[in-house]
N, C-alpha and C positions, 0 to 999 in steps of 0.2 A: 302562345296563342291558345285561346279557350277551345274546347271541343266543338261548340256550336260555330265558332269562327272557322274552324277547319272544315266543317261540313259545308259551310257557305263557299269556302275556297274550292272544295271538291266540285261543287255544282258549277261554279264559274269556269273552272278549267275544262270540265266536260262540255259546257255550253259554248264558251268563247274561244278556247285554244284548240280543242279537239273536234269541235263541231259535231258532237256526238248526237245521233238522231233518236236515241232511246231514253229520253229523260221524262217521259210522262209519268212513270212510276217512281221518280226520284224521291227519296225521303230517308230518314235515319235508318229504317229497317230494311230498305231496299238491298237485295243481294246483288253483289257486283256482277256475277256471271249470269245467274238465272233470271234476274229482273232487269238489269241494266245492259245485259249482253256485252259485258266487257270481257275480252279474252285476256290471256296472260300478258300479251304484248301491250294491249291498251292500258292495263293496270300499270305496267312499267312506264308508259308514256305519261299517265296521270301522275305517278310519283315524281317523274322527272320535272314536270311543270310545277308541281308543288315545291320542289327544291329550288329550281332556278327562278321562278316567278314570284313565289310567296315566301321564300327564305326558310322553309321548313327543313330541318335536318332529317335525312332519310337513312336510318340505320341499315346495315347490311342484312340483318335478320329479316328485314321487311320482304326480301325477295323470296323467302320461303312461303309467305302468305298464310302460315298456320295461325297467325294471331288475328286474322280478320277475314270475314267473308261478306260483311255488310258495310254500308256507308258509315254507320255509327261505330262499328268495331274498328274500322280503319282510322277514323278520326280519333277514337280513344287510344289506339296504338300510337299514333303520331303525337298526341298530347302527352301520353305517358312518357314517351321518349324525350319530350321537352320538359319533363319534371312535373307534370300535372296529373300524376297517376290516380290519386284518390278520386277526384271529380270524374275522371274519364271512366275508370273501372266500375264505378257504381252503376253505370248504365249498360254494361256489356255482359252478355252471357258468356259462359265458358266456350272455348273453341271446340268444334266437333272433333271426335276421335277419327283419325285417319285409318286407312286400310292397314298400314304398317303396325298399328297399335292393337289391332284385333287379333283374336285367336290365341292359341296355346304354343306359339313358336313354330319353327320350321317342321317339327315332327308331329304337330297336332293335326287332327282331322279337319279342323276348321281354319287351317292356315290359308290366308287370303293372298293370292298372287296378283300381280299387277299386269295390265294390258298396255302395250306400248307400240303396237304395229298392227294396223287394221287387217292387212292380208294374212299375217301370221295368226292373229286372234281368230279370224273366221275359220281357217282350216283347222286350227287347234280345237275349235268347238266340237268338231266331229270326234276327236280323240277323247275329249272330256266326257262326251255322251257315251262313249264305249268303255270308259273307265281306264283309259290308257294314259300314262304319265306324258304330258305334253311338254314338260320343261326343257328337255334336251333340244327341242326344235328352236328354242330361243337363242341357241349359241350364235346364230348368224345375225342377230338383231342389233346388238350394240354397235357394230361396225357396218351396218347395212348401208347400201349405196345411197348416195344423194347426188345432186347435180349442182354445178356452178354454171349458170346460164349466162348468155350474153348480157353485158352490163355488170358482170361480176356479182350476180344475184344468187344467193343460196336457195335451193329448192329441194323439197322432199319428194316432189312428183314431177317427172319430166319424161318426154318421149324416149330419151336415151336409157331410161331405167326399165328393166323388165324383171319378171319373176322366174326366169328359167332355173336359177340356182335353187330357189325355194321349191319349185315344182319337182326337180330332179331328186332332191334329198328327201322330200316328204314321201315320195313313193318308195325310195330305197329304205328309209327308216321304218315306215309304217305299212307299206304294201298298198297304199291307196293312190291310184292314179288321179292327178289333177288335170282335168280336160278343159281347155280354153274354148268356150262356146262363142265368145265375142269375136267377130271377124272384122279385122281392120279394113278389109277391102269391101265390106258390105256397107249399105247405107244405114243411117240411124234407124230409120223405120224398119228395115229388115232385122237389125239386131234387137230392136224392141219387140218385134213379133216373135223372134226366137226366145227371148226372155219370157214372154207371156206363156208360150207353149211349155217351156221347161218348168216354170213355176206350177202350172196347172197339172203337169204330169209327174211331178216330183215323187219318187218313191219314199216310203216311210223312213228309210235309212239314208236318203239322199239329201244333198245340200245344193242350193243354187245361190251363187254369190255374184254380185254385180257392183260395179263402181258407180256411185252417184255423187252429186254435189250436195253435201250435207247442208250447205248454206241455204239451199232452196227449201229446206224443211225447218223453219224457225221454231216449230213446236218441239223439235228435238233439242235437248240440252247440248250445247256445242262449246266445249272448253276452249277451243281455238276458233273463236267467232270471226273467221276470216272468209272472204269471198274472192275466188271460189274455194271450196274445201273438198277436193276429191277424197272419197272415203268408200271402203268396201263394207257391204252389209249382206245379210242373208235374208231371203224372202220365202214366204210360204202363203198358201191360200187360207181363207177362213170360210165359214159357212155362207158368208155374204160374198158373192163374186165381185162386188165393187170395193171390197175391203181386203187388204192384204196384211199379213203379220210381218213386220220388219224386225229382224233381230240384229242387234249391234253388239257382238261380243266384246269389241274393243272398249266400249264405254259401259258394258254391262247393262244394256237397256234393251227392252223389247216392248212392242206395242202395236196396236192396230192403227193403220193409216189408210186413207182413201187410195185405192189403186192408181187413180189418175194423178194424184199428187206425187206418188213415188215415181211413176213413169216420167213425169215432168222433170224431176230431179235427175233422172237417168238421161233424159234427152237434152243434155247441155253440151255445148261445144268444148267445154273444159275437161270432160271426163270420157273415158273409153276403156272398158275392160269388163270381163266376166268369166267365171269359172264354174264348173260343176264337178261334184265328186260324190262317191257313195262309200260310207264307212263299213259296209258289210264285210269286205275282206281284211279289215284292220288287224294288225298283229303288233305286239310289243317289239320294240327294236332290240336287236341282239347287241351285246356290249361291243363287239368288234366294229360294227357299223356306227355306233355312237362315237367310238374313238375316231374313226375315219372322218366323220362329220365335224367333230370338234377341231381336228387338225386342218380340215379344209376351210373352216371359218376363222380360225385363230390368227390374229395379226399382232404378234407380240412386239414387233419392231416399230410400229407406227400407230398413231392415233389420228384417224382420218379426219375427224371433225375439227379438232384443234388446228390441224394442218390446213384445212380448207378455210377456216376463219382467218388464219394468218395471211393466206394468199389474198383473200378478199380485203382485209385491212390494208395490206401493202398496196394493192391496186388502187384503193381509194385515196391513200396518202400520196401516191405518186402520180395520180391522174391517168393511170393506164387506160387505154382505149377511150379516153375522154371522160371517164367517170369522175364525179365530184364527191368530196368528203361529205357534203350535205345529203348525199343519197345513201349513206351508210345505213341509216335506219331502215330504209326500204330493202336494201340488199340483204339484210340479216333478219328480216321479219319472221322467217320460218325457222330460225334457230331453236326456239322452244319445242317445235314439233319434232325436230331431229334429236335434240339433246335428251328428250325424255326417253329415247330408246336405250339410254344407258341403264335404265332400270332392268334391262334384259340380263345384266350381270347377276341380279338377284335370283333369277330363274336358274342360272347355271350353278351358283353356289348352293341353292336349295336342293337341286337335283343330287349333286355330289354329297352334300351333307346328309341327306336322307338315306342315300345308298350306303354310305359308310358309317351311319349312326354316330355322327360327330356331335360335339357339345353344342347345344342351342345358343349358349352365351357367346361362343366364338362366331357363330353365324350372325348374330346380332351386331357384333363388332364390324363385320364386313358390310352389313347393311348400312351402318353409320358412315362408312367410307363411301359407299355408293351414294348415299344421300348428300354427303358433302360435295361429291362431284356434280350432282344435279343442281344443287344450290349455287355452286361455283359458276356454272354456266349461266344461271339467272343473273348473278351479280356481274359477270362479264358482259352480258347482253345490255344491262343497264348502263354500264360505263361506255360501251360502244355507242349506244344511243345518245349519251351525253356528248361524246366526241363528235358525232355527226351533227348535233344541233349547235354546239358551241364552236366547233372548229378549232379547239385549243390544242396545239401540239404538245403542251406540257402534260396532257392526260395520257399520252401514248406510252411512256415508260411503265406506268402502273398497269396499263392494259397488257403489255407484254409480260409483265411479272405474273399477272393473273393467268395468262395462257400457259406460262411455264409451270405454275402451280397445278393447273388442270392436267397438264401432261404428266407431272410427277404423280398425281393422285391416280390417274388412269393406269399408268405403268405399274403402280403398286397393286392395283386390282388384278392386273394381268399376271403379275408375278405370283400373287396368292392363288389365282385360279389355275395357273400352270402347275403349282405345287400340289394342290388337291386333285387335279386331274391325273398327275403322275401316281399319286396314292391310289386313286380309283382304278387306274390301269393295272397296277400291281395287284390290287384286290381281285381283279378278274383275270390275272395271269396274262396280261397283255403287255409283255415287257417291251416290245418294239414301240408301242404307243408311249410308254413312260419315257423311253430314251429320246424319242422324237420331241416330246414336250420339253425335256430338259435342254436339248440342243437349241430349240427355237428361242429359248429365253436368254441365251448367251448374249452379252452386250447390253442387256436391258437392266440387269440387276444394279 
């Protein structure tokens, strides 16, 4: 299939199969996320229809999406895979360099870390402003809580999930109390009034954090273009009382927006939450507390996300509670939002590597393992979507093997992390921590 034919197929899938509402700007140079508002799940749905309805072969490396970010580059990538490389590549510019390719390695001053959890990113913003290493705080992110809600639906945000663990350890590590200003027993109007007062009276070293529905702010780039999209941000006033500065550390974005638009995004029934804190008393964490935090977070014997996906898959295969296999796509829609937390492993390896002054090349090897885990979840998600759409039980054994491979990869990361943690404990004369880490890994090797 020629590149132009693939572009036509992409448009027809978006228009006819996905009923996508944002096609006014469709064209070869339209960016998939920024211009067409396609999130990672919708891109997978697009690829699935191109495979099943148009007969295009979708290579596994497509799930990384490093080869394309526009309609033309996606079409060229698919044409290249079909053996039409020369005609396709002539029209495509080189892919953008990702954050992982920038900098001078883990020991460089310009090392760029990644953001994977909005609550954690917001509170860590205070640490970065104070010049304190925030990486240890990410120990709790890769296995952070999620929910399996009624109907066997995976969810990153649910009433059953709270931030008590994060709050307790943030104060213990860094000496900064996190105070919840949002009152669940108050009305929305009362909470919004409190928010306005806190923002207007915010001290120079203070931070005001609120949960809002990011979907209500379409001018914001939203990589997970889903509705609703509960998300924490930081707010400040500007010289204009009708304009606020919204800072989004998780997506490395800040900009001025109308105060009324921000409050509208806060005043949504799908969001509720807010915290305030002041970095004035911040202190670097002592090694013994870092050790205790790592041990409190570390779950060497299980991988919660793969276990959760297995349970959801089994429920849909067996019709548990009346769920149907055709609902599997909806049930796992938020898998990318949760699986991206696995990048938190990179923060942990980076922290120990910098403290112990280990070889940068070895760190990069672990980054490759982390990346293979993330891409493996994307490939798994694609096959699960295909299973939900086709209902073909012959796809199940391969999916189970994918889950097994993901488990093996993540346990490998945990073994490596436990080993360098033990070395770090020995470096700080924390023998008990080293012994505990060794004991927790028994049965996993």
